[in-house]
C-alpha positions, -999 to 999 in steps of 0.1 A, spaced: -305 38 -116 -278 41 -89 -248 61 -96 -215 42 -99 -179 49 -88 -155 26 -107 -120 25 -92 -91 14 -115 -68 -9 -93 -32 -14 -102 3 -21 -89 11 -43 -58 -8 -49 -26 2 -17 -8 -9 5 -37 -41 -15 -42 -51 -8 -6 -45 29 -10 -66 30 -41 -94 11 -26 -94 29 7 -97 63 -11 -124 50 -34 -144 35 -5 -143 68 14 -151 89 -17 -181 66 -26 -195 72 9 -191 110 6 -208 113 -28 -233 84 -23 -222 63 -52 -221 25 -54 -185 13 -55 -172 -10 -82 -137 -23 -88 -120 -26 -121 -96 -55 -114 -84 -61 -149 -76 -31 -170 -43 -21 -154 -30 -57 -153 -37 -64 -190 -5 -79 -205 16 -74 -173 31 -103 -153 50 -85 -124 19 -77 -104 -16 -92 -99 -49 -82 -84 -50 -92 -47 -80 -75 -31 -101 -106 -38 -84 -120 -7 -101 -94 15 -136 -88 28 -141 -58 6 -178 -48 1 -174 -34 -35 -186 -54 -64 -164 -62 -95 -172 -39 -124 -190 -54 -153 -172 -56 -186 -188 -25 -201 -172 -5 -172 -137 -18 -178 -111 -6 -203 -95 -41 -205 -86 -43 -242 -64 -23 -266 -95 -8 -283 -113 1 -251 -82 16 -236 -77 37 -268 -112 52 -264 -105 57 -227 -76 80 -235 -98 100 -259 -126 102 -233 -102 116 -207 -92 144 -230 -128 152 -239 -138 150 -203 -118 181 -195 -144 201 -215 -174 187 -197 -192 201 -167 -202 167 -153 -169 149 -151 -167 112 -160 -131 108 -149 -115 118 -115 -78 114 -120 -52 122 -92 -35 156 -99 2 155 -105 27 184 -105 54 187 -132 78 167 -110 51 140 -107 47 149 -70 12 147 -55 -3 158 -22 -37 156 -4 -63 175 -23 -101 180 -19 -114 167 -52 -150 176 -43 -145 213 -46 -168 229 -72 -170 197 -93 -200 178 -106 -198 142 -116 -213 119 -142 -236 91 -131 -206 68 -139 -174 81 -124 -141 65 -132 -114 70 -105 -77 67 -113 -46 74 -91 -27 63 -61 -40 87 -34 -14 76 -9 -24 96 22 -45 86 51 -61 121 48 -84 107 22 -99 79 44 -89 83 80 -124 92 90 -135 58 77 -109 39 97 -133 16 115 -150 5 83 -117 1 64 -104 -22 92 -134 -45 83 -130 -41 46 -93 -52 48 -99 -82 70 -86 -113 52 -109 -139 40 -103 -174 56 -89 -155 86 -86 -186 107 -61 -202 83 -37 -174 88 -38 -179 126 -20 -211 121 12 -193 111 42 -204 132 53 -168 140 20 -156 153 22 -168 189 55 -149 195 41 -118 178 11 -118 200 29 -126 233 62 -108 230 74 -73 223 80 -78 186 93 -49 166 85 -53 129 111 -42 103 105 -43 66 133 -41 40 124 -38 3 152 -48 -20 154 -43 -57 129 -14 -55 142 3 -87 154 -28 -105 126 -54 -100 112 -47 -135 146 -55 -151 148 -89 -167 181 -98 -151 196 -78 -122 226 -66 -141 248 -37 -131 226 -9 -142 218 25 -128 185 12 -115 204 -16 -97 228 9 -81 198 31 -71 182 1 -54 214 -7 -35 216 29 -23 179 27 -13 186 -4 8 216 11 24 197 42 34 169 21 48 193 1 69 209 33 83 175 45 93 166 12 109 197 13 131 188 48 143 152 38 150 164 8 171 181 32 195 147 49 201 129 16 204 153 5 231 142 35 252 105 30 247 100 -8 247 109 -34 273 129 -63 260 122 -57 223 127 -85 198 132 -77 162 115 -95 133 124 -87 97 102 -90 67 117 -87 32 110 -95 -5 146 -107 -7 167 -118 23 200 -121 3 229 -105 21 208 -91 50 225 -113 76 255 -91 71 237 -63 88 212 -82 109 228 -112 128 208 -142 138 213 -137 175 193 -105 175 171 -106 144 145 -132 133 138 -134 96 101 -140 89 102 -165 61 68 -175 47 73 -198 18 36 -204 11 13 -176 2 40 -152 13 24 -119 6 -8 -125 25 9 -144 54 35 -116 57 7 -90 57 -14 -108 83 15 -111 107 24 -74 103 -10 -63 113 -7 -83 146 25 -65 156 26 -38 183 57 -19 174 69 -8 140 101 6 125 81 13 93 102 8 62 98 30 31 72 7 15 35 10 11 32 -27 22 47 -20 56 28 13 59 -5 -7 57 7 -33 81 14 -6 107 -17 14 99 -40 -15 103 -25 -27 136 -52 -20 162 -29 -22 193 -39 7 214 -3 17 225 14 8 192 45 27 183 52 36 146 85 51 137 90 63 101 120 76 82 123 114 79 141 115 46 128 83 28 95 84 11 85 56 -13 56 76 -26 53 107 -47 27 120 -23 41 146 1 14 137 26 23 100 26 34 96 63 8 100 90 16 130 112 12 109 144 41 86 135 75 94 150 98 108 124 135 99 127 
């Protein structure tokens, strides 16, 4: 019987891509068949949904006996995780976190033996886990029905002009609040957006020195009030009303230049771009991840 690596997928698209990319790479290293648990983390949650079924991923969906997708099964999962600490052959590989919840790249294959069924949990938000599999991952993360996305009205300009992509994530700390009232989380979100905009303005100065006739396109989960900082005569808002997440993502991958916002979504758009001379600028003091190795070292820090 083949050995199985079952990755627990959760959160939004950017996080899902990190989880899968790490699992894909790990499965190759240890020669396990890769399976995806697409249900357990989304049980009873409405704010996010599983999206990897829109990509050409090669992994199969895990069978029900390999998912912890009920209250009872999740209860036993927690017990099994505690018991697993005493075992020589580990059944669970869970991302290590420090006391401050920070993480960093870590070689999880050091002096560890695994069970024939290995359950993988964590974000693993660093290219160091999967950079050596870049070519294969580009194929894995190709969108299904690729031709349909090529009909997007923004694509021609993106392909033919020096478009600089900008992503602004609003409501980062308040999106889980039922109504966006004046709470500490809302204020934290506003501060995050302000810092993001300050960084973007600095990055633009560098772009002007490196790119001939740059044109700025802005992606966002919420365009409210952004015209105050990004006037129409200089910035184009990329507004996809249908299938927004996937259309936005497809367009980002086709850009050549990136003022990468502090979001995993834009990180992946920039990383998957295959333009040979692409420029990726990233913020020096803004990290949307708990992983200290989140930003690729080849990207320009500003």
